[in-house]
C-alpha positions in Angstrom: 66.7 44.9 -35.6 66.1 45.9 -32.0 62.3 45.9 -32.7 62.5 42.4 -34.0 64.3 41.2 -30.9 61.7 42.8 -28.7 58.9 41.0 -30.6 60.6 37.6 -30.3 61.3 38.2 -26.6 57.6 38.9 -26.0 56.6 35.7 -27.7 59.0 33.7 -25.7 57.7 35.2 -22.5 54.0 34.4 -23.4 54.8 30.8 -24.3 56.8 30.3 -21.1 53.9 31.6 -19.0 51.5 29.0 -20.4 51.3 26.2 -17.8 51.4 22.7 -19.3 50.8 19.2 -18.0 53.2 16.3 -18.3 51.8 15.6 -21.8 52.7 19.2 -22.9 49.0 20.2 -23.0 48.2 23.8 -22.1 46.3 24.1 -18.8 43.5 26.5 -18.4 43.0 29.1 -15.7 42.5 27.4 -12.4 43.9 24.0 -13.6 47.1 22.5 -12.4 48.8 19.1 -12.2 50.4 17.8 -9.0 53.7 15.9 -8.8 51.8 12.6 -8.6 50.1 13.3 -11.9 46.7 14.1 -10.5 44.9 17.1 -11.9 43.3 19.8 -9.8 40.9 22.7 -10.5 40.6 25.6 -8.1 37.4 27.8 -8.2 35.4 30.1 -6.0 31.9 28.8 -5.0 28.7 30.7 -4.7 29.5 31.6 -1.0 32.9 33.1 -1.9 34.9 30.1 -0.6 37.8 28.6 -2.6 37.1 24.9 -3.5 39.1 22.2 -5.3 38.2 19.2 -7.4 40.5 16.5 -8.5 40.8 13.9 -11.3 43.4 11.5 -12.7 42.3 12.5 -16.2 42.3 16.0 -17.8 40.1 15.0 -20.8 37.4 12.3 -21.0 39.5 10.4 -23.6 42.6 10.2 -21.4 43.7 6.8 -20.1 43.3 6.2 -16.4 46.6 5.5 -14.6 46.9 1.8 -13.7 45.3 0.9 -10.4 43.2 4.0 -10.2 39.4 4.0 -9.9 37.4 5.4 -12.9 36.2 8.9 -12.5 35.0 12.0 -14.4 37.8 13.9 -16.2 38.7 17.3 -14.7 37.2 19.2 -17.5 33.9 17.3 -17.2 33.9 18.3 -13.5 34.6 21.9 -14.5 31.6 21.9 -16.8 29.4 20.6 -14.0 30.7 23.3 -11.6 30.2 26.1 -14.0 26.7 24.9 -14.8 25.9 24.7 -11.1 27.2 28.2 -10.5 25.1 29.5 -13.4 22.0 27.7 -12.1 22.8 28.8 -8.5 23.0 25.2 -7.3 24.4 25.1 -3.8 28.0 23.8 -3.7 28.6 20.4 -2.2 24.9 19.9 -1.6 24.9 22.6 1.1 27.2 20.2 3.1 24.0 18.3 4.0 23.9 14.6 4.8 21.0 12.3 3.8 20.0 12.0 7.5 20.0 15.8 8.0 18.0 16.2 4.8 15.3 13.7 5.9 15.1 15.3 9.3 14.6 18.7 7.7 11.9 17.3 5.5 10.1 15.7 8.5 10.2 19.0 10.4 8.0 20.5 7.7 5.4 17.7 8.0 3.2 19.1 10.8 -0.1 17.9 11.9 0.4 14.3 10.7 -1.3 11.3 12.3 0.5 9.3 15.0 1.1 6.3 12.8 2.7 8.6 10.1 4.9 10.2 12.8 6.0 6.8 14.0 6.8 5.9 10.4 9.0 9.0 10.0 10.9 8.1 13.2 11.5 4.6 11.9 13.2 6.0 8.8 15.3 8.4 10.9 16.4 5.5 13.1 17.4 3.5 10.1 19.5 6.3 8.6 21.3 6.9 11.9 22.5 3.3 11.8 23.3 3.1 8.1 26.4 4.5 6.3 24.1 5.8 3.7 22.6 8.3 6.2 26.0 10.0 6.5 26.5 10.5 2.8 26.6 14.0 1.5 23.4 14.4 -0.6 25.2 15.7 -3.7 27.3 12.5 -3.8 24.3 10.2 -3.8 23.9 8.7 -7.3 21.0 6.6 -8.5 23.1 3.5 -8.2 23.8 4.4 -4.5 20.1 4.8 -3.8 19.3 1.4 -5.5 22.1 -0.4 -3.6 20.9 1.0 -0.3 17.3 -0.3 -0.9 18.7 -3.7 -2.1 20.7 -3.9 1.1 17.7 -3.1 3.2 15.9 -6.1 1.7 18.9 -8.3 2.1 18.9 -7.3 5.8 15.3 -8.7 6.1 13.1 -5.8 5.4 9.9 -6.5 3.4 9.0 -4.8 0.1 6.1 -2.9 1.8 8.5 -1.7 4.5 11.0 -0.5 1.9 8.2 1.1 -0.1 7.3 3.1 3.0 10.9 4.1 3.7 11.4 5.3 0.1 8.1 7.2 0.5 9.9 9.5 3.0 13.4 9.6 1.4 12.3 10.3 -2.2 10.3 13.5 -1.4 13.1 14.6 0.9 15.5 14.5 -2.0 12.9 16.3 -4.2 12.8 19.0 -1.6 16.6 19.3 -2.0 16.2 19.6 -5.8 13.5 22.3 -5.3 15.8 24.2 -2.9 18.7 24.1 -5.5 20.9 21.9 -3.3 21.2 19.2 -5.9 20.3 18.9 -9.6 18.6 15.5 -9.8 16.6 13.2 -7.5 18.5 9.9 -7.2 15.3 8.1 -6.0 13.3 8.7 -9.2 13.0 5.1 -10.4 10.4 2.3 -10.2 11.0 0.3 -6.9 9.7 -3.0 -8.4 12.6 -2.9 -10.9 15.2 -2.8 -8.1 14.0 -5.1 -5.3 11.8 -8.2 -5.2 8.2 -7.6 -4.5 7.6 -10.2 -1.8 4.4 -8.7 -0.5 1.5 -11.0 -0.2 -1.7 -9.9 -1.8 -4.6 -9.8 0.7 -7.2 -11.9 -1.0 -10.9 -12.1 -0.3 -12.0 -15.5 0.9 -14.9 -17.3 -0.7 -18.5 -17.3 0.6 -18.0 -21.0 1.6 -14.9 -20.2 3.6 -16.6 -17.2 5.2 -19.5 -19.4 6.3 -17.2 -22.0 7.7 -15.1 -19.4 9.5 -18.1 -17.7 11.1 -19.7 -21.1 12.0 -16.5 -22.2 13.7 -16.2 -18.9 15.7 -19.9 -19.2 16.7 -19.5 -22.7 18.1 -16.2 -22.3 19.8 -16.4 -22.0 23.6 -13.6 -19.3 23.8 -13.9 -17.3 20.6 -17.8 -17.2 20.4 -17.6 -14.1 22.6 -16.2 -12.3 19.5 -18.7 -13.7 17.0 -20.9 -10.6 16.7 -17.9 -8.3 16.1 -16.4 -10.6 13.5 -19.8 -11.0 11.8 -20.2 -7.2 11.6 -16.7 -6.8 10.1 -17.6 -9.4 7.4 -21.0 -7.8 6.7 -20.3 -4.1 6.7 -16.8 -3.7 5.3 -15.8 -1.4 8.1 -12.1 -0.6 8.6 -11.0 -2.2 11.9 -9.9 1.3 13.2 -13.5 2.5 12.4 -15.1 -0.5 14.1 -13.1 -0.3 17.3 -13.8 3.4 17.4 -17.6 2.9 17.4 -19.5 4.1 20.5 -23.0 3.6 21.7 -23.8 7.1 20.4 -22.8 6.1 16.8 -25.5 3.4 16.7 -29.0 4.4 15.9 -30.9 1.2 16.5 -34.3 2.9 15.9 -33.3 3.9 12.3 -30.8 1.1 12.0 -27.8 3.2 11.0 -24.1 3.3 11.9 -22.5 6.7 11.9 -18.8 6.5 10.9 -17.0 9.8 11.5 -13.8 8.9 13.4 -11.4 6.1 14.1 -9.6 4.8 17.1 -5.8 4.3 17.1 -3.3 3.3 19.8 0.2 4.7 19.2 3.6 2.9 19.8 3.7 4.9 23.1 0.4 3.2 24.1 -1.6 6.4 23.8 -5.2 6.2 22.7 -6.1 8.7 19.9 -9.3 9.6 18.2 -8.6 10.6 14.6 -10.7 11.7 11.6 -11.6 8.9 9.1 -8.9 7.8 6.7 -10.4 10.0 3.9 -13.2 12.6 3.8 -15.2 9.9 2.0 -14.6 7.7 5.0 -17.1 9.8 6.9 -20.5 8.1 6.1 -23.7 6.7 7.5 -24.1 3.0 6.9 -27.4 1.1 6.9 -27.7 -2.0 9.1 -29.0 -5.3 7.7 -31.3 -7.3 10.0 -28.4 -9.6 11.0 -26.0 -6.8 11.7 -28.7 -5.0 13.7 -29.2 -8.2 15.8 -25.4 -8.4 16.4 -25.2 -4.9 17.7 -28.2 -5.5 20.0 -26.4 -8.5 21.5 -23.1 -6.6 21.9 -24.9 -3.8 23.7 -26.9 -6.2 25.9 -23.7 -8.1 26.9 -21.6 -5.0 27.4 -20.6 -4.7 31.0 -20.6 -1.2 32.4 -17.0 -0.4 33.6 -16.3 1.2 37.0 -14.8 4.1 35.1 -16.0 4.7 31.6 -12.9 5.5 29.4 -13.1 8.8 27.6 -10.9 9.3 24.6 -11.0 12.5 22.5 -14.4 13.3 24.0 -15.8 9.9 23.0 -17.1 7.3 25.5 -19.2 4.2 25.4 -16.9 2.1 23.3 -18.4 -1.3 22.4 -15.6 -3.6 23.4 -13.3 -3.0 26.4 -10.2 -5.0 27.3 -9.3 -6.5 30.8 -8.0 -3.1 31.8 -11.2 -1.4 31.0 -9.8 0.4 28.0 -11.2 0.1 24.4 -10.0 -2.8 22.4 -7.9 -1.7 19.4 -7.0 -3.2 16.0 -4.1 -5.2 17.5 -6.6 -7.1 19.8 -8.7 -8.2 16.9 -5.8 -9.1 14.7 -4.6 -11.4 17.4 -8.0 -13.0 17.8 -8.2 -13.7 14.1 -4.7 -15.2 14.1 -5.6 -17.5 17.0 -8.9 -18.5 15.4 -7.1 -19.5 12.1 -4.5 -21.5 14.0 -7.1 -23.4 16.0 -9.3 -24.0 12.9 -6.3 -25.3 10.9 -5.2 -27.6 13.7 -8.6 -29.3 13.6 -9.5 -29.5 9.9 -7.6 -30.9 6.9 -9.0 -28.4 4.5 -7.0 -25.4 5.7 -8.4 -21.9 6.1 -6.4 -19.2 4.4 -5.1 -16.3 6.5 -8.1 -14.2 7.6 -7.6 -10.7 9.1 -10.0 -7.8 9.8 -8.8 -6.4 6.5 -9.6 -9.6 4.7 -13.2 -9.2 6.0 -13.3 -5.8 4.3 -11.9 -7.2 1.0 -14.4 -10.1 1.2 -17.4 -7.8 1.8 -16.5 -5.6 -1.1 -15.9 -8.5 -3.4 -19.2 -10.1 -2.4 -21.1 -6.9 -3.1 -19.4 -6.5 -6.5 -20.2 -10.1 -7.4 -23.8 -9.5 -6.4 -24.0 -6.7 -9.0 -24.1 -3.7 -6.7 -23.7 -0.4 -8.4 -20.0 0.6 -8.2 -20.8 4.1 -6.9 -22.9 2.7 -4.1 -20.1 0.3 -3.2 -17.6 3.1 -3.2 -19.8 5.0 -0.7 -20.2 1.9 1.6 -16.5 1.3 1.6 -15.6 4.9 2.2 -13.2 5.1 -0.8 -12.3 8.6 -2.1 -11.4 7.1 -5.5 -13.6 4.6 -7.2 -10.5 3.1 -8.8 -9.6 1.7 -5.4 -13.0 0.1 -5.1 -12.8 -1.5 -8.5 -9.1 -2.4 -8.8 -7.8 -3.1 -5.3 -10.7 -4.7 -3.5 -12.8 -6.4 -6.1 -11.6 -10.0 -6.7 -13.3 -11.3 -9.8 -12.2 -14.7 -11.2 -12.9 -16.7 -14.3 -16.0 -18.3 -12.8 -17.5 -14.9 -12.0 -16.8 -13.6 -15.5 -18.3 -16.7 -17.0 -21.5 -16.3 -15.0 -21.8 -12.6 -15.7 -21.3 -13.2 -19.5 -24.1 -15.9 -19.5 -26.4 -13.5 -17.5 -25.8 -10.7 -20.1 -26.2 -13.0 -23.1 -29.4 -14.6 -21.7 -30.9 -11.1 -21.0 -30.6 -10.1 -24.7 
C-alpha cells in the first residue's frame, strides 16, 4: 500500500510541474504565457545572449484575439529560430539596419568611376531620409521592399532612377544573405511587375529628320559653330564622353583615323576626369569618311589656342573649350541639342522629336544596320562588348525596312 501511494504521489508531482496555457495546453521548454494572454519563447542565441519572441497565438490554427494584428504563431517562430541556429544565421540580422548594410556594401566597391560613386552616395542620402533605411534587415519582407520602391515612384522618382537605386540595394541584401545575416533577399523580384515603367525609349530619328536637323544647325547664325561636332556625332556613333575626350593627338589626319581609348567626365564636384572607355571593346580605332575628315579639319583650323592649355589626366589639346578655357563636357552638348530642338520647333509646324547626343549614336547604328552592314563590323564601330546590345538595343528596324529587305532577298533568288 505505501508503494502505491508513492507512485501516485510521483505522478501528481509530474503533472503539476507541466506548465499549461489558459486553454490547458502543455507548454514546451522555453514557452510561457503572460497575464495578458500573449505567448513568449525564451532562447539563447548564437552569441550566448538570451532573447525573447512573442505571439498572440501558440499554434498556427489558433484564433487571433480581437483587435490584434495577424502574426506568426509562437511555434512557427520557434521553428524559424531553431532553423537559423542550425544554419548559423546571425540573430536579429546582426542588428544591422538597411542603411548600415548599404554603407558596408559600398565600402567594398573600390576603384569605381566617379559617376558610379555619385550614384552610391545618392542611394545613401535617400536611405538616410527614409524610414526604410532604419529598418533592421531581418525584418524587411518582400512586401516592404516593394512598398518602398512604389513610394519612391509616388514621390516623383523615375523608373530608371529607381532601377539604379535597386541596383545598389539588391546586391547589398545579397551580401547579407551570403554573410548569413539573413536567409532570403527581399529584393529578388522583377521591378517592372511592381512599378510603372515610365522611361521613354530613345529612338533613332529618320534620315529625313537627320538631314533637316543638320541643315538647320548649319544655317543658324548661333548654332552653326557646333555644326561640325554634331555632324561627327551623327556620322561616327561616338559616345558623347568619347567625343569630348578627343584631343589633337587622337586624330590621324594623314591616315584618316580616330583613336578612341579614353573618355572625359566631369564629376558633381566639377572635377574633370579622364577615364578608360566604357568597356574594353570601347577602345578602338575608327576610320574617317571624307565628310567627317573635312569636319575635323575645320574644327582644328577654327580652334583658338588658349593662354593656358588645360591638361587633364595627362591629356591636352581638347577640340572644344568653353568660355573658361576648359574642355566642353557632355552637359554642354546636351544643352546645345536641347536649345536647337526648341528653336527648330518654334519655327516649323512639323516638329522635330527630341534629339540628344545619344540619339545621334542610335541613329548612326540604325542607319548602318539598315544599309546592310555586317553586324560584327557594326559592333566594332559602336564599341559594344556584346553584339546583343548592337542588335537589340540600338537597331530600330520597322515594318517598311522589313518589307524592303524581304523584297531584296526574294528578288535575289
